[in-house]
C-alpha positions in Angstrom: 0.0 0.0 0.0 1.5 3.3 -1.1 0.8 6.6 0.5 -0.1 9.5 -1.7 3.0 11.5 -0.6 5.3 8.6 -1.4 3.8 8.2 -4.8 3.9 11.9 -5.7 7.4 12.2 -4.3 8.6 9.3 -6.5 6.9 10.8 -9.6 8.4 14.2 -8.9 11.9 12.6 -8.5 11.5 10.9 -11.9 10.4 14.2 -13.4 13.5 15.9 -12.0 15.7 13.2 -13.5 14.1 13.6 -16.9 14.5 17.3 -16.8 18.2 17.0 -16.0 18.6 14.5 -18.9 16.8 16.9 -21.2 19.0 19.8 -20.0 22.2 17.8 -20.6 21.0 16.8 -24.0 20.2 20.4 -24.9 23.8 21.4 -23.9 25.2 18.7 -26.0 23.2 19.7 -29.0 24.1 23.3 -28.5 27.8 22.5 -28.3 27.5 20.3 -31.4 25.6 23.0 -33.3 28.3 25.6 -32.5 30.9 23.0 -33.5 29.1 22.5 -36.8 29.3 26.3 -37.5 33.0 26.3 -36.7 33.6 23.4 -39.1 31.8 25.4 -41.8 33.9 28.5 -41.1 37.1 26.4 -41.3 35.8 24.8 -44.6 35.3 28.3 -45.8 39.0 29.1 -45.0 40.1 26.1 -46.9 38.1 27.3 -49.9 39.9 30.6 -49.7 43.3 28.9 -49.7 42.2 27.0 -52.8 41.1 30.2 -54.4 44.4 31.8 -53.8 46.2 28.9 -55.3 44.2 28.8 -58.6 43.0 32.3 -59.3 44.8 35.4 -60.3 45.2 38.1 -57.6 42.1 40.1 -58.4 39.8 37.1 -58.6 41.1 35.5 -55.5 40.7 38.8 -53.6 37.1 39.1 -54.7 36.4 35.6 -53.5 38.2 36.1 -50.2 36.2 39.3 -49.7 32.9 37.5 -50.2 33.9 34.6 -48.0 35.3 36.9 -45.3 32.2 39.0 -45.3 30.0 36.0 -44.9 32.2 34.7 -42.1 32.3 38.0 -40.3 28.6 38.3 -40.4 28.1 34.8 -39.3 30.6 35.3 -36.5 28.8 38.5 -35.4 25.5 36.7 -35.3 27.0 33.8 -33.4 28.6 36.0 -30.8 25.3 37.7 -30.2 23.6 34.3 -30.1 26.2 33.1 -27.5 25.5 36.1 -25.3 21.7 35.6 -25.5 22.2 31.9 -24.8 24.3 32.7 -21.7 21.6 35.1 -20.4 18.9 32.4 -20.8 21.1 29.7 -19.3 21.8 31.9 -16.3 18.1 32.6 -15.8 17.3 28.9 -16.1 20.0 28.0 -13.5 18.6 30.7 -11.2 15.1 29.3 -11.5 16.3 25.7 -11.0 18.2 26.8 -7.9 15.2 28.5 -6.5 13.1 25.5 -7.3 15.6 23.2 -5.6 15.5 25.4 -2.5 11.7 25.6 -2.4 11.5 21.9 -2.9 13.8 21.3 0.0 11.7 23.6 2.2 8.6 21.8 1.1 10.0 18.3 1.9 10.9 19.6 5.4 7.4 21.0 5.9 5.9 17.7 4.6 8.0 15.7 7.1 6.8 18.0 9.9 3.2 17.8 8.8 3.4 14.0 8.5 4.7 13.7 12.0 1.9 16.0 13.4 -0.7 14.1 11.5 0.5 10.7 12.7 0.6 12.0 16.3 -3.0 13.3 15.9 -4.1 10.0 14.4 -2.7 8.0 17.3 -4.5 10.3 19.8 -8.0 10.1 18.2 -9.2 7.0 20.0 -8.2 8.5 23.4 -10.0 11.8 22.5 -13.1 9.8 21.4 -13.2 8.0 24.7 -12.9 11.3 26.6 -15.6 13.1 24.6 -18.1 10.1 24.9 -18.6 11.0 28.5 -18.3 14.8 28.2 -21.8 16.3 28.8 -20.9 19.6 27.2 -19.8 17.9 24.0 -23.0 15.8 24.0 -25.2 18.8 24.5 -23.5 20.6 21.6 -23.8 17.6 19.4 -27.5 17.5 20.1 -27.7 21.2 19.2 -26.0 20.5 15.9 -28.5 17.7 15.1 -31.4 20.0 15.8 -29.8 22.7 13.6 -29.3 20.2 10.9 -33.0 19.2 11.0 -34.1 22.8 10.9 -31.8 23.7 8.1 -32.8 20.6 6.1 -36.5 21.5 6.5 -35.9 25.1 5.5 -33.9 24.1 2.5 -36.6 21.7 1.4 -39.3 24.3 1.7 -37.2 26.8 -0.2 -36.8 24.3 -3.0 -40.5 23.5 -3.1 -41.5 27.2 -3.1 -39.1 27.8 -6.0 -40.6 24.9 -7.9 -44.1 26.2 -7.3 -43.1 29.6 -8.5 -41.7 28.1 -11.7 -44.8 26.0 -12.4 -47.5 28.4 -11.3 -45.8 31.5 -12.7 -45.8 30.2 -16.3 -49.4 31.4 -16.9 -48.7 34.9 -15.6 -45.4 35.1 -17.5 -46.9 33.9 -20.7 -49.4 36.7 -20.9 -48.1 39.8 -22.6 -50.7 42.2 -21.1 -50.0 41.1 -17.6 -46.2 41.2 -18.1 -46.5 44.7 -19.6 -48.3 46.1 -16.6 -46.0 44.2 -14.2 -42.9 45.6 -15.8 -44.4 49.1 -15.8 -44.9 48.7 -12.0 -48.6 49.5 -12.5 -50.6 49.8 -9.2 -47.4 50.5 -7.2 -45.9 53.9 -6.1 -43.2 53.3 -8.7 -45.6 53.7 -11.6 -44.9 57.0 -13.3 -47.0 57.2 -16.5 -49.4 60.1 -17.1 -52.2 61.2 -19.4 -53.4 58.9 -22.2 -50.9 56.1 -21.3 -52.1 56.0 -17.7 -55.7 55.9 -18.8 -55.1 53.1 -21.3 -53.1 51.1 -18.7 -55.9 51.5 -16.2 -58.4 50.2 -18.9 -56.2 47.2 -19.7 -55.8 46.4 -16.0 -59.5 46.4 -15.5 -60.1 44.1 -18.5 -57.7 41.4 -17.3 -58.3 41.7 -13.5 -54.7 42.9 -13.0 -55.0 44.0 -9.3 -55.9 40.6 -7.9 -53.5 38.8 -10.3 -50.7 41.2 -9.3 -51.2 40.4 -5.6 -51.1 36.6 -6.3 -48.0 36.9 -8.5 -46.2 39.1 -6.0 -46.8 36.5 -3.4 -45.8 33.7 -5.7 -42.5 35.4 -6.5 -41.9 36.8 -3.0 -42.2 33.6 -1.1 -39.3 31.8 -2.7 -37.0 34.7 -2.0 -38.1 34.8 1.7 -37.7 31.1 2.0 -34.3 31.1 0.4 -33.1 33.8 2.8 -34.6 31.8 5.7 -32.8 28.6 4.5 -29.5 30.5 4.1 -29.8 31.9 7.7 -30.6 28.4 9.0 -27.5 27.1 7.2 -25.4 29.9 8.8 -26.8 28.9 12.3 -26.0 25.3 11.6 -22.4 26.3 10.6 -22.1 28.2 13.8 -23.2 25.2 15.9 -20.8 23.0 13.9 -17.9 25.4 14.6 -18.7 25.2 18.3 -18.7 21.4 18.2 -15.5 21.3 16.2 -13.9 23.7 18.7 -14.7 21.2 21.5 -13.0 18.4 19.5 -10.0 20.6 18.8 -9.7 21.6 22.5 -9.8 18.0 23.6 -7.1 17.1 21.0 -5.0 20.0 22.2 -5.3 18.9 25.8 -4.4 15.3 24.8 -1.4 16.4 22.7 -0.2 19.3 24.8 -0.2 21.5 21.8 -2.6 22.7 19.1 -2.0 19.9 16.6 -4.9 20.9 14.3 -3.6 24.5 14.1 0.0 23.3 13.5 -1.1 20.9 10.7 -3.2 23.6 9.0 -0.4 26.2 9.3 2.0 23.7 7.7 -0.5 22.9 5.0 -0.9 26.7 4.3 2.8 27.0 3.9 3.0 24.0 1.6 0.2 25.4 -0.5 2.0 28.7 -0.8 5.2 26.9 -1.9 3.2 24.8 -4.4 1.9 28.0 -6.0 5.5 29.3 -6.2 6.7 26.0 -7.6 3.9 26.1 -10.3 5.0 29.6 -11.3 8.6 28.6 -11.4 7.8 25.5 -13.4 6.0 27.6 -16.0 9.0 29.9 -16.1 11.4 27.0 -16.4 9.3 25.5 -19.2 9.5 28.8 -21.1 13.3 29.1 -20.7 13.8 25.5 -21.5 11.8 25.8 -24.7 13.9 28.9 -25.7 17.1 27.1 -25.0 15.9 24.1 -26.9 15.5 26.3 -29.9 19.1 27.5 -29.5 20.2 23.9 -29.1 18.6 22.7 -32.3 19.6 25.8 -34.2 16.0 27.1 -34.7 16.7 30.6 -33.3 16.9 33.5 -35.9 20.5 34.4 -35.3 21.8 30.9 -35.9 19.7 30.4 -39.0 20.9 33.7 -40.4 24.6 32.8 -39.7 24.1 29.4 -41.2 22.5 30.9 -44.3 25.4 33.3 -44.8 28.0 30.6 -44.7 25.9 28.1 -46.7 25.2 30.6 -49.5 28.9 31.4 -49.8 29.9 27.8 -49.9 27.4 26.8 -52.5 28.2 29.4 -55.2 29.2 28.3 -58.7 32.7 29.9 -58.3 33.5 27.5 -55.4 32.2 24.6 -57.4 34.5 25.6 -60.2 37.4 25.8 -57.8 36.6 22.3 -56.6 36.6 20.9 -60.2 39.8 22.7 -61.0 41.6 21.3 -58.0 40.6 17.8 -59.0 42.0 18.4 -62.5 45.3 19.8 -61.3 48.0 17.3 -60.3 49.7 19.7 -57.9 50.4 18.2 -54.5 49.7 21.5 -52.8 46.1 21.9 -54.0 45.5 18.2 -53.4 46.2 18.8 -49.7 43.7 21.7 -49.7 41.1 19.5 -51.4 41.7 16.8 -48.8 41.1 19.3 -46.1 37.9 20.4 -47.7 36.8 16.7 -48.1 37.7 16.0 -44.4 35.6 19.0 -43.3 32.7 17.9 -45.5 32.7 14.4 -44.0 33.0 15.8 -40.4 30.1 18.2 -41.1 28.0 15.4 -42.4 28.8 13.3 -39.4 28.1 16.0 -36.9 24.9 16.9 -38.7 23.7 13.3 -38.4 24.5 13.2 -34.7 22.7 16.5 -34.2 19.6 15.3 -36.1 19.6 12.1 -33.9 20.0 14.1 -30.7 17.2 16.5 -31.8 14.9 13.6 -32.3 15.8 12.2 -28.9 15.2 15.7 -27.4 11.7 15.9 -28.9 11.0 12.4 -27.5 12.3 13.4 -24.0 10.3 16.6 -24.2 7.1 14.7 -24.9 7.7 12.2 -22.1 8.6 15.1 -19.7 5.4 16.9 -20.6 3.4 13.7 -19.9 5.1 13.3 -16.5 4.5 16.9 -15.6 0.8 16.6 -16.5 0.5 13.6 -14.1 2.2 15.7 -11.3 -0.3 18.6 -11.9 -3.2 16.1 -11.8 -2.0 14.6 -8.5 -1.7 18.1 -6.9 -5.0 19.4 -8.2 -6.8 16.3 -6.8 -5.0 16.6 -3.5 -3.4 13.2 -3.9 -0.4 14.3 -1.8 -2.5 14.4 1.3 -2.2 12.2 4.4 -5.4 10.4 3.7 -4.5 9.4 0.2 -3.2 5.8 -0.5 -2.8 3.6 -3.6 -3.4 -0.1 -3.6 -1.2 -0.6 -6.8 2.5 -0.7 -5.7 3.5 -0.7 -9.4 2.7 3.1 -9.6 6.2 3.8 -8.3 8.0 0.9 -10.1 6.9 -0.8 -13.3 4.2 1.7 -14.4 6.3 4.8 -13.6 9.2 3.2 -15.5 7.0 2.7 -18.5 5.7 6.3 -18.3 9.3 7.6 -18.1 10.3 5.5 -21.1 7.2 6.6 -23.1 5.7 3.1 -23.2 2.5 4.4 -21.8 0.9 7.9 -21.8 0.3 10.1 -18.8 -3.5 9.5 -19.3 -3.0 5.8 -19.0 -0.9 6.2 -15.9 -3.4 8.5 -14.4 -6.2 6.1 -15.1 -4.4 3.3 -13.2 -3.8 5.7 -10.3 -7.4 6.6 -10.2 -8.5 3.0 -10.1 -6.2 2.2 -7.2 -6.9 5.3 -5.2 -8.1 4.8 -1.6 -8.7 7.1 1.4 -7.1 6.3 4.7 -9.5 6.8 7.6 -8.3 8.3 10.8 -8.4 6.1 13.9 -11.1 6.2 16.5 -14.9 5.9 16.6 -15.3 9.3 15.1 -16.9 10.8 18.3 -14.5 13.7 18.0 -14.5 15.8 14.8 -17.9 14.4 13.7 -18.3 14.1 9.9 -14.8 15.6 9.6 -15.8 19.0 11.1 -12.6 20.6 12.5 -10.3 17.8 11.2 -7.4 19.1 9.1 -8.0 19.2 5.4 -5.1 16.8 4.7 -6.8 14.2 6.9 -10.2 14.4 5.2 -11.6 17.3 7.2 -13.1 20.6 6.1 -10.2 22.9 6.8 -10.2 23.6 10.5 -12.4 26.3 12.2 -12.9 28.6 9.2 -14.9 26.2 7.1 -16.2 23.4 9.3 -18.2 21.7 6.6 -20.9 22.1 4.1 -24.6 21.5 4.5 -26.8 19.7 2.1 -30.3 19.2 3.3 -32.4 16.4 2.0 -34.7 17.2 -0.9 -38.4 17.4 -0.7 -40.6 19.1 1.9 -42.8 17.1 4.3 -46.3 18.5 4.3 -46.2 22.0 2.7 -48.9 23.8 0.9 -49.4 24.2 -2.8 -51.5 27.4 -3.1 -50.5 31.0 -3.0 -53.4 33.4 -2.5 -57.0 33.1 -3.5 -58.6 32.3 -6.8 -57.2 30.5 -9.8 -55.3 31.9 -12.7 -57.1 31.1 -16.0 -56.4 31.8 -19.6 -58.9 31.9 -22.4 -60.9 34.2 -24.6 -63.1 37.0 -23.5 -63.0 39.6 -20.7 -65.1 40.0 -17.6 -66.1 38.5 -14.4 -64.5 36.0 -12.2 -60.8 35.4 -11.6 -57.9 36.6 -13.8 -58.4 36.1 -17.5 -56.3 37.1 -20.5 -57.6 38.3 -23.8 -56.2 38.0 -27.3 -57.4 41.4 -28.5 -58.4 44.8 -27.2 
């Protein structure tokens, strides 16, 4: 049986190892990429030597000028690129250093919290036994039960009244004449029409029996609002009673432990939550910097591409091809040595290029696997699977399955699915006399976050008894105007 913290810690360690592997590979690719550019520059110098050997002074000078210009521009771009790379590398090292420091602090806090939680778990049975015979605790528990019943009834009545409003209000709300007068605040102090409009509105109100209908509709719409406020107040009173009961549990635990264990655990959890937020921000920053450095490493940044273009354009001109053919046709030992140098450079460039391509492919694969692993860590944290109460029945989550995830044999989604299926919740010890329903228990042990949020309330649905009518008379629709009830008409 694995604890959630053991599992999360092992996954984070694997993620750290993969990040270091990715960083080392990026450095290797960047070094190889710079080496490739250096080989191209040296190949360019060999071409200049060959030009001086075969061309007259003016032609050789022109070629050298072109090659020198390309090399100078490439070197300038590469020097700028090296400076930019150093800035990004320094920023990444700083972020990684901060992350390492934060992670060390978090591990220390985790250890302290674990110790406090285990101490509290060991004391729960003794606290239960004490509170079983505590008359003050029993009275407060009875008060909570009464408040729960009251809140449940109020909630049920509020839901029923809202349902009645929705059903019985349809007829009123479907009638355009009634809605017009209602929206104009007719027959209330807020009505402000004058002259002909006021006379016509009074005539329409008389035709449809608006006065009585308005009173019924006002009651129909007003009752749910009053009931909802009453239910909310009952829920607040319930919460107040729950807080008092949780405080008695907490006091008993404090006396048994000799210190405020719940407060200590919550304070440690708050610090850990703060560090987790900082770690998330740092991880996003590290991801951005790593992506930028990866572009440098594989030569996708603008400066490198421009430098490469300058050298490649110069080395691929027709004049250089002519020099190459001329060297092969001339039996002179001197130019044969130069040709051999160019050939050696070409072979080394091809070899390094192949190695860089292979490393770039490996880098993309590691990046994909690292992203899968990082997503699993985020899911663990968002679900609170690093808490004391979390356990996993599948021990392979930190061995075989994690190894397959790191190697890319399974996806993060597959790993997460296995974790979800094996997820269990560890129950604190004791008969649960103290901290009933988790009220006052630390969040990390399955509670509702100490004294500030002692638990939610969800009353049972439905309302025993309860009336169905609001006011006198029925609301009817149909043709014609005149006596009896509230009627709507189709025409004036």
